C-alpha positions in Angstrom: 0.0 0.0 0.0 1.5 3.3 -1.0 1.3 6.5 1.0 -1.3 7.9 -1.3 -3.4 4.7 -0.9 -3.2 5.1 2.9 -4.0 8.8 2.7 -7.1 8.1 0.5 -8.2 5.2 2.8 -7.9 7.4 5.9 -9.8 10.2 4.3 -12.6 7.7 3.3 -12.7 6.3 6.9 -12.8 9.8 8.3 -15.6 10.8 6.0 -17.6 7.7 6.9 -17.1 8.3 10.6 -18.2 12.0 10.3 -21.3 11.0 8.4 -22.2 8.4 11.0 -21.7 10.8 13.9 -23.9 13.3 12.1 -26.6 10.7 11.5 -26.5 9.7 15.2 -26.7 13.3 16.3 -29.7 13.9 14.1 -31.4 10.8 15.4 -30.9 11.8 19.0 -32.1 15.4 18.4 -35.2 14.1 16.5 -36.0 11.8 19.5 -35.8 14.5 22.1 -37.6 17.0 19.8 -40.5 14.5 19.7 -40.5 14.3 23.5 -40.6 18.1 23.8 -43.3 18.4 21.1 -45.5 16.0 23.1 -45.1 18.3 26.1 -45.8 21.4 24.0 -49.0 19.7 22.6 -50.3 19.0 26.1 -53.1 21.0 27.5 -52.2 20.8 31.2 -54.7 21.6 33.9 -52.0 23.6 35.7 -48.4 24.2 36.1 -48.0 21.0 38.3 -48.9 18.6 35.5 -46.6 20.5 33.1 -43.7 20.3 35.6 -44.4 16.6 36.0 -44.0 16.0 32.3 -40.9 18.1 32.1 -39.5 16.1 35.1 -40.3 12.8 33.4 -38.5 13.9 30.2 -35.5 15.2 32.2 -35.3 11.8 34.0 -35.4 10.0 30.7 -32.6 12.1 29.4 -30.6 11.5 32.7 -31.1 7.7 32.4 -29.9 7.8 28.8 -26.8 9.7 29.7 -26.0 7.2 32.5 -26.4 4.4 30.1 -24.1 6.0 27.5 -21.5 6.8 30.1 -21.3 3.2 31.2 -20.7 2.0 27.7 
């Protein structure tokens, strides 16, 4: 393998990696946007029920962060 072949290979790997990272980031953002959209669409009786939904979403995010940190 020549130096040019290695360079081309590394550029291709880097490009694929960056594409995968971007796809994963989009997927994560879409998921949490859906969660926030559900809260936004709610017609809560009062601030307490809205706070409860926000708390649940925050806990979901916290749990996901813990799982990712363990991996």
